N, C-alpha and C positions, 0 to 999 in steps of 0.2 A: 504493499499500499503505500502510496506517495503519502508524505507528511502533510501535504495540503489537499489530499483527497477527501470529499465531502463524506462524513461518516456518521451514520444515523445510529444510535443506540436506544432502542425500544425497551422501556422499562428500566431507565437511568436512575430511578431513587430506590430501586429494589436492592437487595443483597448482591446478585449477579451482575445488574446493569451499573450499580455505583462503582463496583470493583473495576469494570471493564472500563469506565470513564477514568477513573484514576490511573489506570495502567496506561490508557491512550495519551491522556496529558502527560505523563511521566515519559514517555518515550518521544514527546515532540510533535504529537498531531494536534493542528490547529484549526481545523475545520468540523467541529463536531456539532452535531444535532440532535437535539431531544426535545420531547414534550411531555408535560406532566399527563396524567390521566384526565384532569379538569380541562387542559387545554387541546387534548385529543383523545377521544374514545377509540380505542382500535378495533373496539367489536362494532363499530358503525362504519359500513362499507364506503359510503359516500365521503365522510370525513378523512377516512383513512386514505383514499385514491385522491382526495384534494391535496392532502399534506405532500403525498409523493409525487404529484403534478406539480406543485409548487416549489418543493425543496429539492427534486432530483438528486437523492444521495447516491453515490458511487459504491458504498459499501453499506451493510446493515448488520448490525448485532441485533437479533431478535432473542432478547431476556424478558420481554414482556410476558407475565403468566399470572394465573391465580395460583397460589401455593399454600402450601399449609402442612400439617403434621397428621398423624392417624385420625385424631379426634376431628380436625376440621374435614379431612376427606370423607368419613363416616357420616358428618353431620350435613354436609352441603354437596353431595354427590352430583346432583343436577348442576349446580354452579360450576364445579369442576370441569364437567365435561363440556358444558355449551360456552362459558367464557372463554376457555382455552382454545376449543375449535375455531371460536370467532376470531380471536386474535390472530392466530397462525393462518387461517386461511385467508383473511384480508392483507397482512402483511407479505405473505409469500405470493400471492396472486399479484399485487401492485407492485411488488418489487420486479417480479418478471415484465410487467406491462410497461414499466417506465425506466427499463433498461438498467437496473441494477447490477454492476459488475460481479461482486461476491455476495452471498448471504450467508451469515452463520446463526443457524437455528439452535437454541440452547434447550435440550430437553432435561430428562433424569433416567439414573440407573432402573427406577422402577420400571420401565419399558421391557426388562426381562422378564423372564418366566420365573414364577416363585421358587420353583426347584430346579432350576437349571444348573448345570455342573459350574464349578468355582475352579478359577476365577472366570467373571463373565466375559466372554469374546463378543465381539460384535455380530458375528454369525449365528449367534443364539436367539437373535431377535424372531419373534413369532413361531418359537418351537414349542411352546407350552403354555399353560393356563398361567395367568398373571394372579398377583397377590390380591385377594378380594377387597382389603380396605382401601386402596387407593387404584382400583382398575379405571374408574372413569378418567382419572387424571393421565393414568398411564396410556389409555387408548387414545387420548387426545394427542399426546406427545408422538406415539407411534405413527398418529396420522400426519404430523408434521414431517416426520422422516419421510415417509411415503410421498408427500406433496414436494418435498425437494427432489426426490429420486424422480418423480413423475414429470416435473417441469424440466428437469435436467434431460430426460428421454426426449420428450417432444418438442421443446424449446431450445435446448442447447444450454441452458442456463448453468452456472457454477455454483449452485447452492450446497452447503454442507450442513451436516447436523453432527452438534458436538453433545454428548451424553456426561455430564458432570456426575461426579458421586456425590454423597451428601455433603453439602457446603456449610460454612460457618465463617463468620467473620464482621467487621464493622457494618453497621447499619442493619443486622439481623433483626427479626421479629422475636422479642423476648417474651411473648404472651405465654402465660402457663399452659393454655388449653390448646391455642391455635399453632403455635411456634414449633417449629422442629427439636430434635432432642437435644442438641448442646445448648442452643439458646434457653429452651426451658429448664435443663439442669442448671445453667449457670444462675438463672433467677430463682429458682427453687432453693438452692444451696445458700445464695445471698441472703435470701429471706429469713432463712431458718438461722443464718449465722447471726443476722442482726436482733432476731426475735429470742435468741437462745434458746430455740427449739432442741430438745433431745435426740431428734432422728429426723431423716428426709426420707420419705417414700418413692421409689422409682417403679414404675410401670413394668411389669412382666418379671420374667424368671432371671433376668440378667445374662443370659447365656447367647442370645443371638449376636453375630459378628457384624460390625459395621465398618465402612472405611469412611474417614472423614478429610475434607480438603479446605485449606485455608483458602479464602475468597479470594484473595489478592494473587495465589499461586494460579487459580483457576483462570482469572482474567489475564494472566502473563501467558497461560496456554492458549486462550482465544486468540490474543493477538498474534501470537506465535503462528497460529494455523492459518490465520487469514493474510499473513504476510508473506508466505511461503512462495517460493517461485512457481511460475505456472505448471512447470512438468511435475514438481513434488505435490502441489496443491491438487493436480489433476488425479494423481494415483490414489487419492483418498476420496475421488468421488465415486468410487465403484464401478459397477457395469450395467450395461441393459440385459437384464437376466432372460427376457424374451429373445434375445441375440447370441447370448455367451452360454445360457444354461447355467451360469453361476450366480449364487444369491449374494450378492456384494452390495449391500446398500451404502449410499453417501454419509457413512457414519464413522464416527471416531470417541472412543471412551476417554474422558478425561478425568483421572483420579490419580492417587499416591502408589497404587499397588500394595497396600498392606490394610490391614485391618486390626480392631480391637474387639473384645466383647464390651457388652453395655455396662457389666459390672466393673470391668478396668475403665470404662470411660467414667463410669460415676465417681471411682477413687481419685482419678486424675482432677475432675471438676472439683470434688470435695478438696483438693490439696491446694488447687490454684485459687479457690475462693478463701481458704482458711477455714473451714467449717470442721468442729472438733466431735461433732456428734457421730450417731450410728447411720448406716444406710440399712433401710429395710425395703425389699423386692415384695410388690404386691402380685402375687403369681396368679390372681384372678383376671388381670388386666392382659390383653393381647400383647404377644411378642412381635407380630407381623414377621417377616420373610426370615427364616433362620440365618441366612448369609447373604451378603452383597458385597463382593469384592469385585473390582473392576481389572479385566486385564487391559492394561495401558502399553502393549506391544506397539501397535500403530504410533500411539502418540511418541513414545520413545523413540520409534524408528524415525520419525519426522524431525527428531532433533533437541526434544524438550522433556525435561523431568522436573518433578516439584521438588522444593527445596525446604518448606517449612516444617519443622517437626509438630508433631501434635500438641506437645506440653507447650513449645513457644506459641503456637497458634492460641490456644486455650488462655494463656496469660493475655495476649493481645486483646482477644475479644472479652475478656472479663474487664480489662481496661476502658473498652469501649462501652460496656455495659454501664460500668461504675460512672464514667463520664455523663451519659445520656440519660440513663435509666434508674440507678440504682442509687441516687442520691438521698 
């Protein structure tokens, strides 16, 4: 990407989008475009087309999405599939219509089957049943991968899908019910410390394994992918299965390639927050998928690997929480 190329970051206020904006600015990109939800509803087709027609971005990072943890996904399944389908349909379609050079669609590791072999490889997409608790969200993200693939096949676009593992970092949603596991745990342990509570209850058995990536590492990976030379970038766009017979979606896993149990994560958060009480696991609550570890061979093969250790990332995330929420 040219440093002066017009770059649109959809969802610039979220965890993913804000990290991408920080990374682009740090690398000297000077022509960034964004709109808040109040300024542009990406679920509105006419408004989205008007934006693309007026702004004519060269590159698009599609990080806008309705996101949440297990409780939110279980409580609002209709919104999770409807809102996400509307956003990705409009942005991808009008990116093609208005000549965007490259688009990076940000998804989630939940697109892979619940019981897929570990670590998760890109070719495991569509090979089994999804985790029921977030199936509506996962199906919307799978549709985004297929849209990129279909537009590439039919129109010759160069749209790529990146599937990040579980993310955390500055600007996260620290809501106890609707947040993801790390921000929710940071808040829960912080409030228990402030209240002098004797114990903190963590949902599930603590045995599921999860991979966690610091958001600024993810953003570095995304900018790296979008900045690849044409030949290297083209190798990530997969193939037309109807011609080659090979299932090769335009898909790249973005992760660290290592995981921890939820129990180990809880102990790390407890340490970082400085909480002295006991951790109790509520085994009546759902665990979700037993394990979700990404195979990041394609990403590493393109010349990039994550650098932030989990403990260091948690310290930075807790500092962000303490600054903006936990006072």
